[in-house]
Every structure is written in C-alpha cells, then in structure tokens.
C-alpha positions as CSV (number, residue, x, y, z in Angstrom):
1,M,2.8,8.8,1.3
2,T,2.9,8.2,-2.5
3,A,-0.2,6.7,-4.1
4,P,0.5,3.7,-6.3
5,Q,-0.6,3.8,-9.9
6,H,-3.4,1.5,-10.9
7,D,-5.3,1.2,-14.2
8,L,-8.9,1.6,-13.0
9,S,-10.2,0.8,-16.5
10,N,-8.2,-2.5,-16.8
11,P,-10.4,-5.4,-15.7
12,N,-7.2,-7.5,-15.2
13,D,-5.9,-5.0,-12.6
14,V,-7.7,-6.3,-9.5
15,H,-6.2,-3.7,-7.3
16,G,-7.4,-1.0,-9.7
17,R,-10.8,-2.4,-9.7
18,L,-10.7,-2.5,-5.9
19,V,-9.8,1.2,-5.8
20,A,-12.7,2.1,-8.1
21,A,-15.2,-0.1,-6.2
22,V,-14.2,1.5,-2.8
23,T,-14.4,5.0,-4.3
24,A,-17.9,4.1,-5.7
25,K,-19.0,2.6,-2.4
26,D,-19.7,-0.6,-4.2
27,S,-19.3,-3.1,-1.4
28,H,-20.4,-6.1,-3.5
29,T,-17.6,-5.5,-6.0
30,V,-15.2,-4.8,-3.2
31,R,-15.8,-8.2,-1.8
32,A,-15.5,-9.8,-5.2
33,C,-12.1,-8.1,-5.7
34,L,-10.9,-9.2,-2.3
35,Q,-11.9,-12.8,-3.2
36,D,-9.9,-12.4,-6.4
37,G,-6.8,-11.6,-4.4
38,A,-6.8,-7.8,-4.1
39,D,-4.8,-6.5,-1.2
40,P,-7.2,-5.1,1.5
41,N,-4.4,-2.6,2.5
42,T,-4.2,-1.2,-1.0
43,S,-3.7,2.6,-1.0
44,G,-6.1,5.0,-2.7
45,P,-5.4,8.0,-4.9
46,D,-4.6,10.1,-1.8
47,G,-1.9,7.7,-0.7
48,L,-3.9,6.6,2.3
49,P,-5.2,3.0,2.8
50,L,-8.5,2.4,1.1
51,L,-10.0,1.7,4.6
52,C,-9.7,5.5,5.2
53,T,-11.7,6.1,2.0
54,A,-14.5,3.9,3.3
55,V,-14.4,5.4,6.7
56,G,-14.5,8.9,5.4
57,G,-17.5,8.1,3.3
58,F,-19.4,6.5,6.2
59,D,-19.4,3.3,4.1
60,H,-19.6,0.7,6.9
61,E,-20.3,-2.2,4.4
62,T,-17.1,-1.5,2.5
63,A,-15.1,-0.8,5.7
64,G,-16.3,-4.2,7.1
65,A,-15.4,-6.0,3.9
66,L,-11.9,-4.6,4.0
67,T,-11.4,-5.2,7.7
68,D,-12.7,-8.7,7.5
69,S,-10.2,-9.4,4.7
70,G,-7.2,-8.1,6.8
71,A,-7.1,-4.4,6.3
72,D,-5.1,-2.9,9.2
73,S,-7.5,-0.6,11.1
74,D,-4.7,0.2,13.6
75,V,-2.1,1.5,11.2
76,V,-0.7,4.9,12.2
77,L,-1.3,7.5,9.5
78,P,0.8,10.5,8.8
79,D,-1.4,12.7,11.0
80,G,-1.0,10.4,13.9
81,T,-4.5,8.9,13.7
82,T,-5.6,5.4,12.7
83,P,-8.5,4.3,10.5
84,L,-10.3,3.1,13.7
85,L,-9.7,6.4,15.5
86,R,-11.1,8.3,12.4
87,A,-14.2,6.1,12.5
88,V,-14.7,6.8,16.2
89,D,-14.3,10.5,15.5
90,L,-17.1,10.4,12.9
91,G,-19.6,9.0,15.4
92,S,-21.2,6.2,13.5
93,P,-21.7,3.0,15.6
94,A,-22.0,1.0,12.4
95,L,-18.8,2.3,11.0
96,V,-16.9,1.7,14.2
97,G,-18.3,-1.8,14.5
98,A,-17.2,-2.6,10.9
99,T,-13.7,-1.2,11.5
100,L,-13.1,-2.6,15.0
101,G,-11.7,-5.9,13.8
102,K,-11.0,-9.1,15.6
103,D,-10.1,-9.4,19.3
104,P,-9.8,-5.6,19.9
105,R,-9.3,-6.1,23.6
106,L,-6.2,-8.3,23.0
107,R,-5.0,-6.6,19.8
108,I,-5.1,-2.9,20.7
109,A,-2.6,-1.6,23.3
110,E,-4.1,-0.2,26.5
111,T,-2.9,3.4,25.7
112,E,-4.6,3.2,22.3
113,R,-7.8,1.8,23.8
114,K,-7.8,4.7,26.2
115,R,-7.4,7.2,23.4
116,L,-10.3,5.7,21.5
117,L,-12.5,5.7,24.6
118,D,-11.5,9.3,25.6
119,L,-12.3,10.6,22.1
120,A,-15.8,8.9,22.0
121,R,-16.5,10.2,25.5
122,H,-15.3,13.7,24.7
123,W,-17.7,13.9,21.7
124,Y,-20.5,12.5,23.8
125,E,-20.1,14.9,26.8
126,T,-19.4,17.9,24.6
127,G,-22.1,17.3,22.1
128,E,-21.8,17.3,18.3
129,T,-22.8,20.9,17.8
130,E,-20.4,22.4,20.3
131,E,-17.5,20.2,19.1
132,L,-18.1,21.1,15.5
133,R,-18.2,24.8,16.4
134,R,-14.9,24.4,18.3
135,R,-13.3,22.7,15.3
136,T,-14.6,24.9,12.5
137,G,-15.1,28.2,14.2
138,A,-18.6,28.4,12.5
139,P,-21.3,29.8,14.8
140,G,-24.0,27.4,13.7
141,P,-26.7,26.3,13.9
142,P,-25.7,23.0,12.2
143,S,-27.8,21.2,9.6
144,R,-29.3,17.9,10.7
145,R,-30.8,15.0,8.8
146,L,-31.8,11.5,9.8
147,V,-29.9,8.8,7.9
148,H,-29.6,5.0,8.1
149,D,-26.5,4.1,10.1
150,D,-26.9,0.5,9.0
151,E,-29.8,-1.7,7.8
152,H,-31.3,-1.8,11.3
153,T,-30.7,1.6,12.8
154,D,-31.0,5.3,12.2
155,I,-28.9,8.2,13.3
156,E,-28.7,12.0,12.9
157,E,-26.1,13.4,10.6
158,V,-24.8,16.8,11.7
159,S,-23.0,19.2,9.4
160,L,-21.4,22.5,10.3
161,G,-18.5,24.5,8.7
162,G,-17.8,21.9,6.1
163,L,-17.5,19.0,8.6
164,T,-20.0,16.2,8.9
165,V,-20.3,13.7,11.8
166,R,-23.0,11.4,13.0
167,A,-24.6,11.9,16.4
168,G,-23.8,8.4,17.6
169,H,-20.9,9.0,19.9
170,S,-22.7,7.7,23.0
171,G,-23.4,4.5,21.0
172,V,-19.8,4.4,19.9
173,L,-18.6,4.8,23.5
174,T,-21.0,2.0,24.6
175,D,-19.8,-0.4,21.9
176,L,-16.1,0.3,22.6
177,E,-16.6,-0.3,26.3
178,R,-18.2,-3.6,25.7
179,A,-15.4,-4.6,23.2
180,F,-12.7,-3.6,25.7
181,G,-14.3,-5.2,28.7
182,V,-15.3,-1.9,30.5
183,L,-18.4,-2.2,32.6
184,P,-20.0,1.2,33.4
185,P,-22.9,1.2,35.9
186,V,-26.3,0.3,34.5
187,A,-27.6,3.7,35.4
188,E,-24.9,5.4,33.2
189,L,-25.9,3.2,30.2
190,V,-29.5,3.9,30.7
191,A,-28.8,7.7,30.8
192,R,-27.2,7.4,27.4
193,A,-30.2,5.7,25.8
194,V,-33.2,7.6,27.2
195,P,-32.6,10.8,25.2
196,Y,-33.2,8.7,22.0
197,P,-36.4,6.8,22.8
198,H,-36.8,4.9,19.6
199,E,-35.9,1.2,19.0
200,L,-34.3,2.0,15.7
201,H,-32.0,4.8,17.0
202,A,-28.4,3.6,17.0
203,N,-27.7,5.1,20.5
204,W,-30.7,3.4,22.0
205,S,-30.1,0.0,20.3
206,T,-26.4,-0.1,21.3
207,V,-27.3,0.4,25.0
208,S,-30.1,-2.2,24.8
209,Y,-27.7,-4.7,23.3
210,A,-24.9,-3.9,25.8
211,L,-27.2,-4.3,28.8
212,A,-28.4,-7.6,27.5
213,F,-24.9,-9.0,28.2
214,R,-25.0,-7.9,31.8
215,K,-25.8,-11.0,33.9
216,S,-24.4,-10.2,37.3
217,P,-26.9,-10.2,40.2
218,Q,-26.2,-6.4,40.7
219,A,-26.8,-5.7,37.1
220,W,-30.1,-7.7,37.1
221,S,-31.2,-5.9,40.3
222,D,-30.5,-2.5,38.7
223,L,-32.3,-3.5,35.5
224,A,-35.3,-5.0,37.3
225,A,-35.8,-1.8,39.2
226,L,-36.6,0.0,35.9
227,R,-39.9,-1.9,35.8
228,H,-41.2,0.6,38.4
229,H,-39.6,3.7,37.0
230,P,-42.1,6.5,36.7
231,S,-40.9,7.2,33.1
232,P,-42.4,4.9,30.4
233,V,-39.2,5.5,28.4
234,H,-37.1,3.7,31.0
235,R,-39.6,0.9,31.2
236,R,-39.6,0.5,27.5
237,L,-35.8,0.3,27.5
238,L,-36.1,-2.5,29.9
239,A,-38.5,-4.4,27.6
240,G,-36.0,-3.9,24.8
241,V,-33.1,-5.2,26.9
242,L,-35.1,-8.3,27.7
243,S,-35.9,-8.8,24.0
244,S,-32.2,-8.5,23.2
245,R,-31.4,-11.0,26.0
246,H,-33.9,-13.5,24.5
247,S,-32.3,-13.0,21.0
248,L,-28.8,-13.6,22.3
249,A,-30.0,-16.7,24.2
250,Y,-31.7,-18.1,21.1
251,H,-28.8,-17.5,18.7
252,H,-26.3,-18.9,21.1
253,D,-28.4,-21.8,22.1
254,R,-28.5,-20.8,25.8
255,P,-32.1,-21.3,27.0
256,D,-31.4,-19.4,30.3
257,T,-34.4,-17.1,30.1
258,A,-36.7,-18.7,32.7
259,Q,-36.2,-15.9,35.2
260,D,-37.0,-13.3,32.5
261,V,-40.2,-15.1,31.5
262,D,-41.6,-15.1,35.0
263,F,-40.5,-11.5,35.4
264,L,-42.3,-10.6,32.2
265,A,-45.5,-12.5,33.2
266,A,-45.6,-10.5,36.5
267,W,-44.9,-7.3,34.8
268,A,-47.6,-7.8,32.2
269,L,-50.2,-7.8,35.0
270,D,-49.5,-4.3,36.2
271,E,-47.9,-2.3,33.4
272,P,-50.1,0.8,32.9
273,D,-48.7,2.2,29.6
274,G,-50.0,0.7,26.4
275,E,-46.8,1.0,24.3
276,V,-44.7,-0.4,27.1
277,L,-47.2,-3.2,27.7
278,A,-47.2,-4.1,24.0
279,G,-43.4,-4.4,24.2
280,V,-43.6,-6.6,27.3
281,L,-46.1,-8.9,25.7
282,N,-44.0,-9.0,22.5
283,V,-41.1,-10.5,24.4
284,Y,-43.2,-12.6,26.7
285,T,-45.1,-14.4,23.9
286,D,-41.8,-15.7,22.4
287,H,-41.8,-18.2,25.3
288,D,-44.1,-20.8,26.6
289,H,-45.6,-19.9,30.0
290,P,-48.6,-21.3,31.9
291,D,-50.1,-17.8,32.4
292,Q,-50.1,-16.8,28.7
293,E,-53.8,-17.5,28.0
294,A,-55.0,-15.8,31.1
295,I,-52.9,-12.7,30.3
296,G,-54.1,-12.7,26.7
297,L,-57.8,-12.9,27.8
298,R,-57.1,-10.1,30.3
299,Y,-56.1,-7.7,27.5
300,A,-58.4,-8.8,24.6
301,D,-60.4,-5.6,24.9
302,H,-57.5,-3.2,25.8
303,P,-58.0,0.3,24.3
304,D,-54.5,0.3,22.7
305,P,-54.5,-1.7,19.5
306,R,-50.7,-2.3,20.0
307,V,-51.7,-4.4,23.0
308,R,-54.5,-6.2,21.3
309,R,-52.1,-7.0,18.5
310,E,-50.1,-9.1,20.9
311,V,-53.1,-11.0,22.3
312,P,-53.4,-13.6,19.5
313,Y,-49.9,-14.8,20.3
314,C,-50.9,-15.3,24.0
315,L,-53.8,-17.5,22.8
316,N,-51.7,-19.6,20.4
317,Q,-50.8,-22.5,22.5
318,P,-52.8,-25.6,21.4
319,P,-55.2,-26.9,22.3
320,R,-57.0,-23.6,22.4
321,S,-59.7,-23.3,25.1
322,E,-63.2,-22.3,24.2
323,P,-62.7,-18.8,25.7
324,A,-59.5,-18.4,23.6
325,V,-61.3,-19.4,20.4
326,T,-64.2,-17.0,21.2
327,T,-61.7,-14.2,21.8
328,L,-59.8,-14.9,18.6
329,L,-63.1,-14.7,16.7
330,A,-63.8,-11.3,18.3
331,L,-60.4,-10.1,17.4
332,A,-60.9,-11.2,13.8
333,R,-63.6,-8.5,13.7
334,D,-61.4,-5.9,15.5
335,P,-61.7,-2.4,14.0
336,E,-57.9,-2.2,13.5
337,S,-56.7,-4.2,10.5
338,E,-53.3,-4.8,12.1
339,V,-55.0,-6.8,14.9
340,R,-57.0,-8.8,12.3
341,Y,-53.7,-9.5,10.4
342,V,-52.1,-10.9,13.5
343,V,-55.1,-13.2,14.1
344,A,-54.6,-14.6,10.6
345,Q,-50.9,-15.0,11.1
346,A,-51.3,-16.7,14.5
347,L,-53.7,-19.2,13.2
348,A,-51.1,-20.5,10.7
349,H,-50.0,-22.9,13.4
350,P,-50.7,-25.6,14.1
351,R,-51.2,-26.5,10.4
352,Q,-53.9,-29.0,11.3
353,L,-56.7,-26.5,11.6
354,T,-59.6,-27.0,14.1
355,P,-63.1,-26.2,12.7
356,A,-63.1,-23.0,14.7
357,A,-59.7,-21.9,13.3
358,R,-60.9,-22.7,9.8
359,E,-64.0,-20.6,10.2
360,I,-62.0,-17.6,11.5
361,L,-59.6,-17.8,8.6
362,L,-62.4,-18.1,6.1
363,T,-63.9,-15.0,7.6
364,L,-60.7,-13.2,7.3
365,L,-60.4,-14.3,3.7
366,R,-63.2,-11.8,3.0
367,D,-61.6,-9.0,5.0
368,P,-61.7,-5.5,3.4
369,D,-58.0,-5.1,4.0
370,P,-55.9,-6.8,1.2
371,D,-53.0,-7.5,3.6
372,V,-55.3,-9.3,6.0
373,R,-56.8,-11.3,3.2
374,R,-53.3,-12.2,1.9
375,R,-52.2,-13.4,5.3
376,A,-55.4,-15.5,5.8
377,A,-54.8,-17.0,2.3
378,E,-51.2,-17.9,3.3
379,S,-52.4,-19.5,6.5
380,L,-55.1,-21.5,4.7
381,S,-53.0,-22.6,1.7
382,G,-50.1,-23.8,3.9
383,S,-52.4,-25.7,6.3
384,H,-53.1,-29.4,6.3
385,D,-56.8,-28.7,5.9
386,R,-58.2,-30.5,2.8
387,T,-61.9,-29.7,3.3
388,A,-64.0,-28.6,0.4
389,A,-64.7,-25.3,2.1
390,V,-61.0,-24.3,2.2
391,T,-60.3,-25.6,-1.3
392,E,-63.2,-23.7,-2.9
393,A,-62.4,-20.6,-1.0
394,L,-58.8,-20.7,-2.3
395,A,-60.0,-21.4,-5.9
396,A,-62.3,-18.4,-5.7
397,L,-59.2,-16.2,-5.2
398,S,-58.0,-17.0,-8.7
399,D,-60.1,-14.1,-10.0
400,E,-58.7,-11.6,-7.5
401,E,-57.1,-8.4,-8.8
402,D,-54.1,-8.8,-6.4
403,Q,-51.5,-11.0,-8.1
404,S,-50.1,-12.2,-4.8
405,L,-53.5,-13.5,-3.8
406,R,-53.9,-15.3,-7.2
407,L,-50.5,-16.9,-6.7
408,E,-51.4,-18.0,-3.2
409,A,-54.6,-19.5,-4.5
410,A,-52.7,-21.4,-7.2
411,Y,-50.2,-22.7,-4.6
412,G,-53.1,-23.8,-2.3
413,L,-54.6,-25.7,-5.2
414,A,-51.3,-27.3,-6.2
415,V,-50.4,-28.7,-2.8
416,R,-53.9,-30.2,-2.7
417,D,-53.5,-31.7,-6.2
418,D,-56.6,-29.9,-7.4
419,P,-57.3,-30.3,-11.2
420,R,-57.8,-26.5,-11.5
421,T,-54.1,-25.9,-10.6
422,D,-52.8,-25.4,-14.1
423,A,-55.6,-22.9,-14.9
424,A,-54.9,-21.1,-11.7
425,Y,-51.3,-20.6,-12.5
426,E,-52.2,-19.3,-15.9
427,Q,-54.4,-16.7,-14.2
428,V,-51.5,-15.6,-12.0
429,G,-49.8,-14.1,-15.1
430,P,-46.1,-13.2,-15.6
431,L,-44.2,-12.7,-12.4
432,G,-41.4,-10.2,-11.9
433,P,-37.8,-10.9,-10.7
434,G,-37.4,-12.5,-7.3
435,Y,-39.8,-15.3,-7.7
436,E,-37.3,-17.8,-9.2
437,H,-37.1,-19.8,-5.9
438,D,-40.5,-18.9,-4.4
439,H,-42.2,-21.9,-2.9
440,C,-45.5,-21.0,-4.5
441,V,-43.8,-21.2,-8.0
442,S,-41.9,-24.4,-7.3
443,A,-45.1,-26.0,-6.0
444,H,-46.5,-25.9,-9.6
445,R,-43.5,-27.9,-10.8
446,H,-43.9,-30.5,-8.1
447,Y,-47.6,-30.7,-8.9
448,M,-46.9,-31.4,-12.6
449,V,-44.4,-34.1,-11.7
450,R,-46.9,-35.8,-9.4
451,N,-49.7,-35.6,-11.9
452,R,-48.1,-36.2,-15.2
453,P,-49.5,-39.1,-17.2
454,R,-48.0,-42.5,-16.5
455,C,-46.8,-44.5,-19.5
C-alpha cells in the first residue's frame, strides 16, 4: 500500500493537515479538518488508513472523530486485520467503542462478528500477561500502569517485550456482546466485573452498563438476588447497575423505575455495609418515595460518613418536618466537612428558604472549611431570601481572601439590587479565563442595566 504525498506544512492541504493532526493526537484539529472536507479514509505515512494510526496510539477521541465522519473500520488491511479488530486486540473499551461505528450488528457479517468476539474472549480468558508472553517470547514480568481509558474510566496498561495493551478485554467482550445482541447469563457478566471493584474501572463500568439494559424477568430475578450476596462487592455492583438503569431511564425519558425505587427502599433498611448502603441511598434519593424521610432519620447518626452524606438528600422533600430540620441542623455540625457540604448543597432547594433553612445556611457560612462556606454562599445567594440577615452576611464576604467567595458575595448583592454591588465587584479583582459566561459575572451587567440613571 503506497502512502499518498501530502504537504503537512501547507495550510491549504486539508488532507495534509489531517495527517499531521492525527499523528499529533490533536482530535480538535482532526474534527476541524473533517468539517473542512478532509477524507476520513485518508492514508497515513505508512500507507494504512489514518484510523489505524489513531487505534495504534490508543487515541479514542481521534478514532471516534474519524469513524463518525465515515472512516471504514471494517476495511481489510494487508495483514488480514481490520481497524476494528486491531482495536479489540489492544483491549481498550473506549477505543473499541469509538471504532465500532453505526449499526454494527447489521453492518458486520456474522463470521467477522464471531472473529471479534473470539479475539476478545481469548484475551480475557488467557490474560494479558500470558498472551503477551506468548506473542513476544519475553519471560516477564510485565510493567503495569493505570491510565485513563476515557474521561470517565481508568484501566491498566500492560507492556512486555515491546508490546503494549490495555487490560480491558473483559469490558471489550461485554461491549461487543451488547452491540451484537448476545446475552450472556447475568452471573457470567457479574464474574467479569467483581475482580475490578471500582466504579471508575472500565471493566466494572461496562458490565454495570450492560446489565442495566437487561429487563427480562429472569435477568431481574438474577440481579435482585445479588442484594443478599455475602460479598459487599457483588452488592455494590447491583447498586451500580440500578444507578445506570436510572440514568438510562432519565436520558431516554422512560420513567419505568418504580420497581427499582421500592426495591431500593427495602434494601436500605437492612444493608449492613456502609459503602454499599451509601451507594444504595445515592440512587434511592434520586427519586421521590414516601419512606425517604424515615430512612434518612434512621441513618442520621450512622458511623460511616459516606452514609451520613446521603441523609440530607433523604430529608430534602418540602415541606420538611420538624425532626428533619433538627437532623439537618445536627448534620450541619457534623465532624466531617463533606457531610456539612452536602447539607449546604441540599438546602439550595427550594429557593424560598424557611427560617430554619436560613439559619442553618448562615451557620455554614462561618464553617472552617472553605468549600463548605462556598457552597453555603451559593445556596444563599441563589435563594429568593431577601432578608437583611442574608444580605448582610453576603456583603461581609466581600473581604474574604477566597476570590470565589468574593464573587459569590457580589453576585448575591447584584441579584438583590443592593447599592454595594459595584464596590463588591471591584473587590473581586481580575478574573482569569473561563468566566466570560459565568452567571455571577453577567449578573453585574444586568444589575447595571436595571439601575442605570433614567433620563
């Protein structure tokens, strides 16, 4: 395969610019070149499609840009592989997802689908170390490092004898099965996830996501049984699956989670592990349920701060009862700053503050932790409370050392049309990049328009 000649330094050669951008892993410029008409199937200096360059560099963003624009991930290369097969071989779920393309179940022939699945399963069952030893003849041990597979997940990168792969072949297998309509037993998927008990691990997250799609009565029965599994890891996986199901229902406008919410409410009453219980409550409080306050009050003094951190969300359905307000006040004095932070966050809604909510936020405005104070300031400034106590408390923040607190104070004064607004914004000082469209900054412009002298 002969590589075409491109002038990489010529800004008018869009294909040359594309080659340079792919080589540099500059996905932003890659997308710009493609929008300018560059051919996504352009060959690189080695004569292979640029998609192979992106795949070989574990560059899932560039691979996705090329594939989305029409790069052929199924083209047969001189060695008999395809760009997609190469991605599967490298063991990065993010890379495979970016290279898979549209309608893979319909587009890819059955024999090729089987080849892809067999390759992923071979790596998964053999293990990255053993397969690298077989391919390279190097005795090992391999070097390992944790890398970001994409912006949401991590994966181990394994190198031996000059070859490098990522240890995500179980995740790749799971994703391919879902794309091709293959439904392995729930127990098999669970077994793929539990060796990687971290929500950010790519192998764990792919299983959690795949199981979230399983809605048959048998699948639900198998999943529900994990609630009583003796291993907390299995139960934590179930909580993650329910979280993914909620996310899917929300984004696809399918409010079919009533069964899950009742299940979570019952589970929350008897889960013994603090980490798992926190995960259960985290999903449970995304929904309205009549038992939420009772469950929140039950765990207000739980020894695990991760559980206490979820309690304010259980107590966040207005109107709050007197026990709920008393509990929130106690949690506002919790020894863990993360718990106090969540109290300040939860009290942002409703914006019409009750006297009790106002007093709790004013207390948190004096918290020793700057993040808690900042969150309390945001809840107060964005509220509809126009009392003198809140206005004066916000004005007092204008002298704070923390610039973000000074900005929040200025914003709170601006939306209240306080005459000290201009001076407060002057005290904020110069802001760095990224604030051009910040609501706190634009509030000053709106304030000036509302209060400019009338002719």
